[in-house]
C-alpha positions as CSV (number, residue, x, y, z in Angstrom):
1,X,-17.7,-10.5,20.5
2,X,-14.7,-8.3,21.7
3,X,-15.1,-4.6,21.9
4,X,-11.6,-3.4,21.1
5,X,-11.0,0.1,22.5
6,X,-7.8,2.1,21.1
7,X,-7.8,5.5,22.8
8,X,-9.7,7.5,25.0
9,X,-13.2,7.0,23.0
10,X,-16.6,9.3,24.3
11,X,-18.1,7.3,21.5
12,X,-20.9,5.4,22.0
13,X,-21.5,4.3,18.5
14,X,-19.6,1.1,16.9
15,X,-17.8,-0.2,13.9
16,X,-18.9,-3.7,13.2
17,X,-16.4,-6.2,11.1
18,X,-17.8,-8.7,9.1
19,X,-16.4,-11.4,7.0
20,X,-16.4,-10.8,3.7
21,X,-16.6,-14.6,3.1
22,X,-19.6,-15.5,5.1
23,X,-20.6,-12.6,6.8
24,X,-19.5,-13.7,10.4
25,X,-19.2,-10.8,12.6
26,X,-15.5,-11.1,13.9
27,X,-15.4,-8.0,16.2
28,X,-16.1,-4.6,16.4
29,X,-14.1,-1.5,17.4
30,X,-15.5,1.5,19.0
31,X,-15.7,4.8,16.6
32,X,-14.1,8.2,17.5
33,X,-15.5,11.2,17.0
34,X,-14.1,14.4,16.5
35,X,-13.0,15.5,20.1
36,X,-11.8,12.1,20.5
37,X,-9.7,12.7,17.4
38,X,-8.2,16.0,18.8
39,X,-7.5,14.4,22.1
40,X,-5.7,11.4,20.6
41,X,-3.4,14.3,18.6
42,X,-2.9,16.5,21.7
43,X,-1.4,13.4,23.5
44,X,0.6,12.2,20.8
45,X,2.3,15.9,20.6
46,X,3.4,15.6,24.3
47,X,4.7,12.3,23.6
48,X,6.5,12.9,20.7
49,X,7.8,16.0,22.9
50,X,9.7,13.2,25.5
51,X,10.4,11.0,22.6
52,X,11.9,13.3,20.0
53,X,15.5,13.1,22.2
54,X,16.0,9.5,22.0
55,X,18.8,7.8,20.3
56,X,18.7,6.2,18.1
57,X,19.1,2.9,19.8
58,X,16.4,3.4,21.8
59,X,13.8,3.2,18.4
60,X,15.7,0.4,17.1
61,X,15.1,-1.7,20.4
62,X,11.5,-0.4,20.4
63,X,10.9,-1.7,16.6
64,X,12.5,-4.7,17.2
65,X,10.5,-5.2,20.2
66,X,7.4,-4.6,18.5
67,X,8.6,-7.3,15.8
68,X,9.0,-9.7,18.4
69,X,5.6,-9.6,19.2
70,X,4.1,-10.1,15.9
71,X,6.0,-13.2,15.6
72,X,5.0,-14.1,19.2
73,X,1.0,-13.2,17.9
74,X,1.9,-14.3,14.1
75,X,-1.0,-16.9,13.9
76,X,-3.5,-15.0,15.4
77,X,-2.6,-11.6,13.7
78,X,-2.6,-13.4,10.3
79,X,-6.4,-14.9,11.2
80,X,-7.4,-11.5,12.0
81,X,-6.2,-10.3,8.9
82,X,-7.8,-13.0,6.6
83,X,-11.2,-13.1,8.7
84,X,-11.4,-8.8,8.2
85,X,-10.5,-8.6,4.8
86,X,-11.0,-12.0,3.0
87,X,-6.8,-12.7,1.9
88,X,-6.0,-16.1,2.0
89,X,-4.7,-17.4,5.4
90,X,-1.2,-18.4,3.4
91,X,-1.5,-14.4,1.9
92,X,-1.6,-13.1,5.5
93,X,0.4,-15.4,6.9
94,X,3.4,-13.2,4.5
95,X,2.0,-10.5,4.9
96,X,2.3,-10.4,8.7
97,X,6.2,-11.9,8.0
98,X,6.5,-8.4,5.6
99,X,5.5,-6.4,8.5
100,X,8.0,-8.0,10.9
101,X,10.7,-7.2,8.4
102,X,9.5,-3.5,7.4
103,X,9.7,-2.9,11.7
104,X,13.1,-4.3,11.6
105,X,14.5,-2.6,8.6
106,X,13.0,0.8,10.1
107,X,15.3,0.4,12.9
108,X,17.8,0.1,11.5
109,X,17.5,2.6,8.7
110,X,17.1,4.9,12.1
111,X,20.7,4.2,12.9
112,X,21.7,5.9,9.6
113,X,19.5,8.9,9.3
114,X,23.0,10.8,8.9
115,X,23.1,14.6,7.8
116,X,25.9,16.5,6.5
117,X,28.7,19.4,7.1
118,X,28.9,21.9,4.4
119,X,31.3,24.6,4.1
120,X,29.9,28.3,3.3
121,X,33.5,29.7,1.8
122,X,32.7,27.8,-1.4
123,X,33.5,31.2,-3.2
124,X,35.3,33.9,-2.8
125,X,34.2,36.2,-0.7
126,X,31.7,33.5,1.6
127,X,31.8,33.1,4.9
128,X,34.6,30.9,7.0
129,X,31.7,29.2,8.3
130,X,30.6,25.7,8.5
131,X,27.1,24.3,7.8
132,X,26.1,21.3,10.0
133,X,22.5,19.9,8.4
134,X,20.8,17.5,10.6
135,X,17.7,15.9,10.6
136,X,14.6,15.9,13.5
137,X,11.7,14.7,13.6
138,X,8.3,16.0,12.1
139,X,6.4,15.6,15.3
140,X,3.2,13.7,15.1
141,X,2.2,11.5,11.8
142,X,-1.5,10.9,11.2
143,X,-1.8,8.1,9.0
144,X,-4.9,6.9,7.3
145,X,-4.5,3.6,5.8
146,X,-6.6,0.6,3.5
147,X,-8.4,-2.1,4.0
148,X,-6.0,-4.2,1.6
149,X,-2.8,-4.6,4.0
150,X,-3.8,-3.5,6.9
151,X,-0.4,-4.7,9.0
152,X,1.9,-4.3,6.4
153,X,1.2,-0.8,5.1
154,X,0.4,0.6,8.6
155,X,3.4,-0.1,9.5
156,X,5.5,1.0,6.7
157,X,4.2,4.7,8.3
158,X,4.7,3.5,11.3
159,X,7.8,2.2,11.6
160,X,10.2,5.2,9.8
161,X,7.8,7.2,11.5
162,X,9.3,5.8,15.4
163,X,12.7,5.4,13.8
164,X,12.8,9.0,13.0
165,X,11.2,10.2,17.0
166,X,7.6,11.0,15.8
167,X,4.5,9.9,17.4
168,X,1.7,8.4,14.9
169,X,-1.9,8.7,15.2
170,X,-3.8,6.1,12.9
171,X,-6.9,5.4,11.0
172,X,-7.2,2.1,9.5
173,X,-10.3,1.4,7.0
174,X,-13.1,0.9,8.7
175,X,-13.7,-2.0,6.5
176,X,-10.6,-3.8,8.1
177,X,-9.6,-2.1,11.7
178,X,-9.0,-5.2,13.4
179,X,-5.3,-5.9,12.7
180,X,-4.2,-1.9,13.6
181,X,-6.2,-2.5,17.0
182,X,-4.2,-5.5,17.8
183,X,-0.9,-4.3,16.3
184,X,-1.5,-1.3,19.3
185,X,-2.3,-3.8,21.6
186,X,1.2,-5.9,21.1
187,X,3.1,-2.0,21.1
188,X,1.7,-1.6,24.8
189,X,2.9,-5.2,25.7
190,X,6.3,-4.4,24.0
191,X,6.5,-1.5,26.5
192,X,6.0,1.2,24.0
193,X,4.3,5.0,25.6
194,X,0.7,4.8,25.1
195,X,0.1,8.0,24.1
196,X,3.5,7.5,21.6
197,X,0.6,5.2,18.8
198,X,-2.5,5.7,18.7
199,X,-5.4,4.2,16.7
200,X,-8.6,6.2,15.9
201,X,-11.6,4.5,14.1
202,X,-14.2,5.9,11.2
203,X,-14.7,6.6,8.3
204,X,-14.4,9.6,5.9
205,X,-15.7,12.4,8.6
206,X,-12.5,10.6,11.1
207,X,-9.9,10.9,8.8
208,X,-11.1,14.5,7.7
209,X,-10.9,15.3,11.4
210,X,-7.1,13.6,11.9
211,X,-5.9,15.9,8.2
212,X,-7.5,19.1,9.8
213,X,-6.2,18.3,13.5
214,X,-3.1,19.9,14.4
215,X,-0.7,17.2,13.4
216,X,2.8,17.3,11.5
217,X,2.5,15.3,8.3
218,X,-0.7,13.4,6.8
219,X,0.9,10.2,5.4
220,X,-2.1,8.2,3.4
221,X,-2.6,5.2,1.2
222,X,-6.0,5.0,-0.6
223,X,-8.0,6.2,-3.8
224,X,-7.0,10.0,-5.5
225,X,-10.3,11.6,-4.8
226,X,-9.9,10.8,-1.3
227,X,-6.4,11.5,-0.9
228,X,-7.3,14.8,-2.7
229,X,-9.9,15.5,0.0
230,X,-7.7,14.9,2.8
231,X,-4.6,17.0,1.2
232,X,-7.3,20.2,0.8
233,X,-8.4,19.2,4.4
234,X,-4.6,19.2,5.8
235,X,-3.9,22.5,4.5
236,X,-0.3,23.4,5.0
237,X,1.1,20.3,6.2
238,X,3.3,18.2,4.5
239,X,1.5,14.6,2.8
240,X,2.8,11.5,1.7
241,X,0.2,10.0,-0.4
242,X,0.1,6.1,-2.4
243,X,-3.1,7.0,-4.5
244,X,-3.2,4.2,-6.7
245,X,-2.4,2.4,-10.5
246,X,-3.3,1.3,-13.3
247,X,-0.8,-0.5,-13.8
248,X,0.7,-2.8,-17.1
249,X,2.5,-5.8,-17.3
250,X,4.8,-6.0,-20.9
251,X,5.8,-9.2,-22.1
252,X,8.2,-9.1,-25.1
253,X,8.6,-12.0,-27.8
254,X,12.1,-12.8,-25.9
255,X,10.5,-13.4,-22.7
256,X,10.6,-16.7,-20.3
257,X,6.5,-16.8,-21.1
258,X,6.2,-19.7,-18.1
259,X,7.4,-17.0,-15.8
260,X,5.6,-14.3,-16.8
261,X,2.2,-16.0,-16.9
262,X,3.4,-17.1,-12.9
263,X,3.8,-13.7,-12.3
264,X,1.0,-12.2,-14.3
265,X,-1.6,-14.7,-12.3
266,X,0.7,-14.0,-8.8
267,X,0.6,-10.6,-9.1
268,X,-3.2,-9.9,-10.4
269,X,-4.7,-12.6,-8.5
270,X,-3.1,-11.6,-5.0
271,X,-5.5,-10.7,-2.6
272,X,-9.0,-11.2,-5.2
273,X,-6.8,-8.2,-7.8
274,X,-7.2,-6.0,-4.5
275,X,-3.2,-4.8,-4.8
276,X,-2.6,-0.5,-5.5
277,X,0.4,-2.0,-7.7
278,X,-1.2,-5.4,-9.4
279,X,-1.3,-5.7,-13.1
280,X,-4.3,-4.1,-14.2
281,X,-3.4,-4.3,-17.7
282,X,-1.3,-7.1,-19.5
283,X,0.1,-5.9,-22.5
284,X,1.3,-9.1,-24.6
285,X,3.7,-8.6,-28.1
286,X,1.6,-9.5,-31.4
287,X,4.3,-12.3,-32.2
288,X,3.6,-14.3,-28.7
289,X,-0.1,-13.5,-28.3
290,X,-1.5,-17.0,-28.9
291,X,0.6,-19.4,-27.4
292,X,0.9,-16.7,-23.9
293,X,-2.8,-17.1,-23.9
294,X,-3.0,-20.6,-24.2
295,X,-0.5,-20.8,-21.4
296,X,-2.1,-18.0,-19.5
297,X,-5.3,-19.7,-19.5
298,X,-4.4,-23.3,-18.5
299,X,-2.5,-21.8,-15.5
300,X,-5.9,-19.8,-14.5
301,X,-7.7,-22.7,-14.7
302,X,-5.5,-24.0,-11.8
303,X,-6.4,-21.5,-9.4
304,X,-8.1,-22.7,-6.2
305,X,-10.5,-19.8,-5.4
306,X,-13.2,-19.3,-2.1
307,X,-12.7,-19.6,1.3
308,X,-9.6,-17.5,2.6
309,X,-9.4,-19.6,5.6
310,X,-8.4,-22.8,3.9
311,X,-4.4,-23.5,3.1
312,X,-5.7,-25.2,-0.1
313,X,-7.0,-21.7,-1.8
314,X,-5.1,-19.9,-3.8
315,X,-7.1,-16.6,-3.8
316,X,-10.0,-15.4,-1.7
317,X,-12.6,-12.4,-1.7
318,X,-13.2,-9.1,-2.4
319,X,-13.7,-7.0,0.2
320,X,-17.5,-6.7,0.0
321,X,-20.6,-7.2,-2.3
322,X,-20.2,-3.6,-3.2
323,X,-17.0,-4.2,-4.7
324,X,-17.8,-7.5,-6.7
325,X,-20.6,-5.9,-8.1
326,X,-18.3,-3.2,-9.0
327,X,-16.4,-5.6,-10.8
328,X,-19.2,-7.6,-11.8
329,X,-20.3,-4.6,-14.0
330,X,-17.0,-3.3,-15.5
331,X,-16.7,-6.6,-17.0
332,X,-20.0,-7.0,-18.3
333,X,-19.9,-3.4,-19.9
334,X,-16.2,-4.3,-21.4
335,X,-17.4,-7.7,-23.1
336,X,-20.6,-5.7,-24.5
337,X,-18.2,-3.5,-25.8
338,X,-16.7,-5.7,-28.0
339,X,-14.0,-7.5,-25.5
340,X,-13.5,-11.0,-24.9
341,X,-14.5,-12.8,-22.3
342,X,-12.0,-15.9,-21.9
343,X,-12.5,-17.0,-18.4
344,X,-14.1,-16.0,-15.5
345,X,-16.7,-13.2,-15.2
346,X,-19.1,-15.1,-12.6
347,X,-19.3,-13.9,-9.0
348,X,-21.0,-15.4,-6.0
349,X,-21.6,-13.3,-3.2
350,X,-17.6,-11.7,-3.0
351,X,-15.8,-14.7,-4.2
352,X,-15.6,-13.5,-8.2
353,X,-14.0,-15.9,-10.4
354,X,-10.4,-15.2,-11.7
355,X,-11.2,-13.5,-15.4
356,X,-9.4,-13.4,-18.2
357,X,-10.6,-10.9,-21.0
358,X,-8.9,-10.2,-24.4
359,X,-9.4,-7.4,-27.2
360,X,-9.9,-5.1,-24.6
361,X,-10.0,-1.9,-26.0
362,X,-7.9,1.6,-24.8
363,X,-11.1,3.0,-22.9
364,X,-12.9,-0.1,-21.7
365,X,-14.5,0.0,-18.3
366,X,-12.4,-2.3,-17.0
367,X,-8.6,-0.5,-17.6
368,X,-10.0,3.2,-17.7
369,X,-9.9,3.4,-14.4
370,X,-8.2,1.3,-11.6
371,X,-10.1,-1.8,-11.2
372,X,-10.0,-3.7,-7.7
373,X,-10.6,-7.3,-9.0
374,X,-9.3,-10.4,-10.6
375,X,-9.7,-9.2,-13.9
376,X,-6.9,-9.6,-16.3
377,X,-7.2,-7.1,-19.4
378,X,-5.2,-8.2,-22.4
379,X,-4.3,-5.7,-25.1
380,X,-1.7,-6.3,-28.1
381,X,0.9,-4.4,-29.1
382,X,3.6,-4.7,-31.8
383,X,5.8,-1.6,-31.8
384,X,6.9,-1.1,-27.7
385,X,6.8,2.9,-28.4
386,X,3.6,3.1,-29.0
387,X,2.6,0.7,-26.2
388,X,4.7,3.0,-24.4
389,X,3.2,6.0,-25.2
390,X,-0.5,4.7,-24.2
391,X,0.5,3.9,-21.3
392,X,2.1,6.9,-20.7
393,X,-1.0,9.0,-21.5
394,X,-3.1,8.1,-18.5
395,X,-3.7,9.6,-15.3
396,X,-1.8,7.0,-13.1
397,X,2.1,6.2,-13.3
398,X,3.0,4.1,-10.1
399,X,4.7,0.9,-11.2
400,X,5.1,-1.3,-14.4
401,X,6.7,-4.8,-15.0
402,X,8.8,-5.5,-18.4
403,X,9.5,-9.2,-19.5
404,X,12.3,-8.8,-22.0
405,X,16.4,-9.6,-22.4
406,X,16.6,-7.4,-24.9
407,X,19.1,-4.7,-23.5
408,X,17.9,-2.1,-25.6
409,X,14.1,-3.1,-25.0
410,X,15.5,-2.6,-21.2
411,X,16.6,0.6,-21.8
412,X,13.5,1.8,-24.0
413,X,11.2,0.8,-21.4
414,X,13.5,1.9,-18.1
415,X,13.9,5.8,-19.6
416,X,10.4,6.4,-21.3
417,X,7.6,5.3,-18.9
418,X,6.5,7.9,-16.9
419,X,5.8,6.0,-13.9
420,X,7.8,5.4,-10.1
421,X,8.9,2.4,-11.0
422,X,9.9,-0.2,-13.5
423,X,10.1,-3.8,-12.5
424,X,12.5,-6.1,-15.0
425,X,11.6,-9.4,-15.6
426,X,9.2,-9.1,-12.7
427,X,5.4,-7.9,-12.5
428,X,4.4,-4.4,-11.2
429,X,3.4,-5.2,-8.0
430,X,6.9,-6.3,-6.5
431,X,8.4,-4.0,-3.9
432,X,10.9,-4.7,-1.4
433,X,10.2,-2.7,1.9
434,X,13.3,-0.8,2.3
435,X,13.2,0.7,-1.4
436,X,11.4,3.7,-2.8
437,X,7.9,3.0,-3.8
438,X,5.4,5.3,-5.0
439,X,4.2,7.3,-8.6
440,X,3.7,10.4,-10.3
441,X,1.0,12.4,-11.4
442,X,-2.4,10.5,-9.9
443,X,-0.8,7.9,-8.3
444,X,0.6,9.7,-5.4
445,X,2.9,12.3,-3.8
446,X,6.3,11.4,-2.3
447,X,7.5,7.9,-1.3
448,X,7.2,4.8,1.2
449,X,10.4,2.6,1.8
450,X,11.6,2.6,4.9
451,X,15.0,4.5,4.1
452,X,13.0,7.4,2.1
453,X,10.2,7.5,4.6
454,X,12.4,8.0,7.2
455,X,14.2,11.6,5.6
456,X,10.4,12.0,4.4
457,X,9.0,12.2,8.2
458,X,12.3,14.2,9.3
459,X,13.3,17.9,9.4
460,X,16.1,19.5,7.9
461,X,18.3,21.7,10.5
462,X,20.7,24.1,9.8
463,X,23.3,25.0,12.3
464,X,26.0,27.6,11.0
465,X,28.8,28.1,13.3
């Protein structure tokens, strides 16, 4: 069993990583202490001071070199991801592909981190001087990442940070830290300075140590409670936070129902429903509820679930048995409250069957809070405005999907939904690596997506001459 060391570590404690499908030990990492975190940040500051004057061409070459190393290591990395967090091997391979894109797009975007020139004399009596605005690196980025996309979500922080001239100290989830550890090994192999990208390992206490350290920006993906704790710990440090969602998918009578069914399944059962923008609530117009539900159940019945390592598996496990029990309890309580269980609802350890529930009330446990599990909860509506108001009344606002070809309805949903993104004839889980991604209300602060993240991870400087 390998013991991966990712920074100077004084701790003798280890984080043991288990395969959520069969419980086998798949690796371990050394747990970091508060002193380890402080040391990593100080070394990152020294490395960033040297790196801040690097050119965009150098940064792009570094990111491309790392993407090349990932490409060469793709199958090994995919196996690591699948084994440590339970997503299918096909899903893991796709994540590895996307991570390469994220890094390459970050390098490309860094070559266009443009400033601007503004004349000060735009009003009568104004000074005849020229203001030049440029963007400089913030310094050290503390990156705290979740288990569900252990490689690509780290690359969404690492890529823009490096492209902007920063250093990164990352803390991955203790439930899935091995892909991050492997990524740093590949960065060293690609010739990166050792202190420019470091990993510290552990749970909430290590995350809080990182937030309290002299970092210059904190980038976090996780839940609202943990995000608030880290924000409070970080003080006046700038924070970028993606805090999850309770995202709806609306299907209108004129929609392509077969495509909408495939999207609902793909966007809810991907990584066993553990995506922040997954379809948590399926809103069906009452005119198509019956026919859509029939199509949906037939498609759900064809989903192969179980062993993540098999190429034939469509859906793997949830991250651990405790998480599976939470999903089970919410489904049971929702059905006990009057909803109808149409499919699934059972579990075997960490394998939770694809589940469909109809007649779900607005306050049902399965949708009252974000549920990380493969559960499609159906709500029906007759009036689009009322359905929009219902979604807006919740505390989340990440993304939404709308299936319709009615231009007036598209304008209505796009204008009136209080969310960070509206996907037309797509599910809420759709994203492209270079496009802004994030939410409002409890769903987060700031945006990811390599182009906007470059600006978020830079400081504007004004020189007036």
